[in-house]
N, C-alpha and C positions, 0 to 999 in steps of 0.2 A: 796385652803386652805391647808396649810402644818401642820400636825399634829406631834408633838414632843412626841416621845416615853419616857415612864418613864425610868429614869436612863441614858438618853443620855444628855450630857452637851449641853448648848445653844451655846457655842462657835463653834460647829461643824456646825451650820447653815451657817455661812459666807463662810466656806470651801466648803460646798455643792453648794452654789451659784456660787462660784468662778470656780468650776469644769464645770459648764454647758457651758459657753463660749468656753472652751478648748475641751469639747466634741463636740460642733458644729463645731469648726475649724477642728478638726480631721475627722469628717464625711464628710465635704466638701473638705478638703485638701488631703487625701489620695487617693481618686479617681483621683484627679488632678495629684498627684505625679505619680501614676502608669501609666496614659496617658502620662505624659512627659517622663517617662523613655522608653516606647515603642517608642514614636517619635524620641527621641535622638538617641536610638539604630539604628532605621531604616536610619536616615539621616547621622549619624557621624561614625557608626562602619563599617570599611572596610568588615568585614565578611558579613555583611547584604547585600553588593552590589555584592557579588559573587553568582554564580549560580551552584555551585557544590553541590553534594548531601550532603556532610557533612555540607556546610554552610546552606543549606535550612533545615536540621534537627535542627541546633543550632538556627536559626532564628523562626522556629516553636515552639521550646522549649520555647524561650523567650516570644513570644506572647501568648503561652498557660499559662505560669506562670503569665504574666500581667493579661490576661483575668480571670484566677482563682482568683487572688488577688481582681480584681474589682467585681467579683460575690460575694466573701465571704464579701467584705466590704459592698456592698448593702444589702446583705442578714441580716448582723448584724444590720445595720440601720433600715431595715423594721421590724425586730423582735423586736427590742428596741421600736419603735413606736407602734407596736402592743401590747405590753405588757402595755405601758402607757395607750393606748386606752382602753384596757380591764379593767385596774385599775379604770380608771375614769368612765367607763360604769357601772362596778360593784359597785362602791361607790354610783353612781346616783341611780341605781336599789335597793340597800339595804336601802337607804334613802326613797324610795317610799314604798317598802314592807320591812319595817325593821324587823330584827330578833327579835323574841319574847323571853322574858326572861324565863328561865327554871321554875321559880316559881312566882306566883303573887297572892297575897292575899289569900294564903293557897290552891291554884290549881297549879298541877303539869302540865306543858305544854310541848308538842312536836309538831311541825309544819314543813312542808316541801312543796316545791312546784316544779314542773317539768315542764319546758315550752316546747311546741312542736316545737319551733323554735330554730334551732341550734344556740348556742352561747349566747342565751338570758337567763338571770336569772328570770326575771319577764315576765309573760304572761298575759293572759286575766282573770286569777284567782285572787282574792283578799281575805285576811283575816287580822283580828286585834283583840286583846284583850286588854281591857282598865279597870283598877280598878277605879271606881267612887264612889262618895258618895251614888249613887243609887244602888250599887252592881257591879259586875263584868259584863261588856257588851262585847258582842262578835258579830262580823260580818263575814259572809262568803257569797261570791259572786262570779258570773260568768259573764263575759262580753261576749256578741256575738262576735264570732270570737276568734282568739287566737293570740300569739306571740307579736311582738313588736307594731303592729298596735293598739292593744287594750290598751296600756299602758296610753294614755290620759285619757281615760274613768275611768280606775282603779284609777289614780291620783285624778281625781275629786270626785269619790265616797269615797274613803278612807280619803281625806282631809276634807270633810264634816262630815264624821262619827267621826273623831277624835276630833272635836269641838262639834258635837251635843251631843256625848255620855256624855259629862261634863255638858252641858248646859240644856239638855231638862230632866225634871222630869220623863217621862215615855217613853216607847218604840215607841208609836205612833207619838211623837214629833220627835224622831229620824228618823223614816222611812219618815216623811214628809220633812224633812230636806234633806235627801238623794234624795228624788223625785225631789225637786227644784234645787239641785246642779246639777243633771244629765241633766234636762231639760236645765238649763243655759248653760252647757257645750256643748250639742248637737246645741243649736243655735249658739253659738260662733263658733263651728266647721263648721256648715253649712255656716256661713257667710264668714269664711276663705277659704272654698272649693268652694263655689259658690257665689261670691260677688254680682253678678247681681241680684240674688234672694232676697237679703236684709233680709232673714230670713230662717226658717225651712221649706222647701218645702215638703208637705206631700208625693209627688212622688220621692224625693231623697233619696239615699241609706242611708243618715245619719238618716232620720226619722225612718228607720227600726231597728235602734240600740236598744238594750234592755240589762238590766242587772237583773240577778236573785239574790236575796238577802234574806239571813236568818239572823235575828236579835234575839239573845238570851240575857236574863238577869239572872244572878245567884245571888240570894240574900245571906246575911250572914247565913241564916239558910238552905242554900242548894235549896231554891225553885227556879225553873226554869220557866220562861216566854218566849214566843217566838212570833215573827211575820215573816211569811214566804211568800215571793213573788216569786212563782216558782222554789224554790230551794228545793233539796232533804233534808227531814228531817234527822237529825243525828242518829246514833245508840248509845243506852245505853248500856255500858258494865257493867254488874253486875255479879261479879265472872266470871263464865264461860258462862253466858248467853248473847246472842247479840239479842236485840230487838229494833225497831224503838221507837225513843222517843216519838212520837206522829204520829197520823194517820189522823189529820185534812187536808182537801183540802186547798192547799195554794192559795194565791191571784195570779193574773197574775204578770209576771215580770214588773219591772220599765221601763218605756219608751213608749210602745205602748198605754197603757191605763192609764187614771188617777186613783189614789186611791179612793175607796169610801169614803162617808163621815164619816161612822162609821168603826173603825179599831179595832175589838175585838181581843186582845192577847190571845194566847193559853196557859193555865196553864198545864205545862208538868210534874207536881209532883215535888218531891225532889231528888236532887242528893245527896245521902248519902255518908258519907266518905268511901273511898275505891272504889267508882264507877267512872266511866268515861264516857265522850261523845267523840263520833267519828264523826266529821265533815268532809265533803268531797264535791268535785264538781262532776258533772256527767262525766267528763273525766275519772274518776276511773271505773265508771260502764260501760262507752262506749267503753273502750278499747278492741280491737279484736285481736284474733291470726290470723294465716295464714288460718285457716279454716272459718273465720268470726264469730267465737263465741265470745260472750261478756264475759268479766272478771267477774268471780263469786265473788264479792267484799264480800258479806255476809258470804260465805263459807271460803274465805281466813281469814277473820276477826275472825271468829269462830275458825279456826285452830290456829291463833296467839294467841288468849286469852286462848285457852286450855293450852298452855305451861306455863302460869303465873296465879295462882289462884288470884292474886293481879295484875290487868293489869298495866304494866309498860309503860307509853306512848311512850318512845323512842324505846323500844323492839317492840312494837306492830306497830309502825310506820315503822320501818325498815323492818319487816316481810312483812307487806302488800305491800310496795313499792317493795320489792324484787320479790314477787310473781306476781305483775302487770307487772314488766319489763320483767320477764320470760315469762308471758302469751304473752305480745305484741311483743316478739322478739327484744326487744331494746326501743327506744324512742316511746311513743305512739303518734297517730295523733292528739290529742287534749291535752290541758294544764290540768295538774292535781294538786289538792291542797288537803292536808289532815291536819287537826287540831284535836289535842287530848287534852282533859282537864280532869284531875283526881282530885277529891276532896281529899285533904289531910288534911283537917281541922279536929280538935278534934271533936269526935262524942258528940251530945247532947242528953240527956235522952229524949226517946219518948215512948208514951204508946205502949204496945205490939200489933202488927198488924196495927198500924197506917198507916205505909207505904203502905200497900196493899190496905186499905180502901181509903185512899187519892187518890191513882192511879186509883181505880175503879170509885170513885166519879168524878174525873176529866174526865174520858172517858165517863162517862154517861152524864155529864152536858155539855160537849163540843164535842159531835160526829162529827160534822161538824161546826166549828167555823166560817169559812168563806162561803160566798154564792158560788153556783156552778158557773163556768165560762166555758161554753161549747167552745170547739175549742181552748183552751188554753193549 
């Protein structure tokens, strides 16, 4: 699909189309011309038939010029095709993990992903933020593996979330939709990779695939609810303080085990105006330096927040990524995704001390909202 930029007259489109056959003709014709010049010189030029030193020098110079011209022409053609391929791949990957708006329903948003596979924009990490009638719903996930091989699973989970976030009235329904979409994707992938099996073989590598998923719902009053399947809980940035949003034990990741019948969500308190949530994938914590030491994410986040009394998502994102890349000495060995949400809504009057009381009550009522799952 060709997109027309604003301010560009439509009559320029036929000219662009007309230039394409000319470029193709030049790409095919110039190497032929160079080759014809070399053959013609060798067969018809008397100097090419002589064996003197001067004649040989001239002949070598001619063939060197012809060879250089061919190399330059081929290189230009390859670079042009490479640029086109990168543009197409970038558009496809941006459509899959589309850029988030800087502001959404009163929330200031900053997000970035770093793929461990060179040349890839999207890897095995996923995130999305959608404003719905039920509140702002957020998903952050991590597919087993990394790089381009995980894109199919990312597409299945994100596609399901983008529909379920609007359709389902509660987070439980959204999570179950994601589970069904992942199971369907794995069955189709198993049939494609192992047609003789006819389905998902428990002993196949596809059956070992899993996705960690964190679902959050931020209401208009700032109340945060969450469902967590094997993913790290986000950090709450309140002034210069950095604390985990919740400490409840997560459910197992999607894939290996079915979801339990009851899915009690976790009440995470309120996200007050000026406070922010820092969501991330485990690639941020698992990045190692040359000595094998893990990246101190919380310390780097605390240092980034200390520079700004009011956490600026873009600044915090840049500071943490810079520290992470410096620690890892370049590209990490695993995909990394970071998502920051700051509440920029107008404050609503609340009784004095209600915030602390509500958070203490939440912790007391939901010390471990999920059953224990040993070995996960």
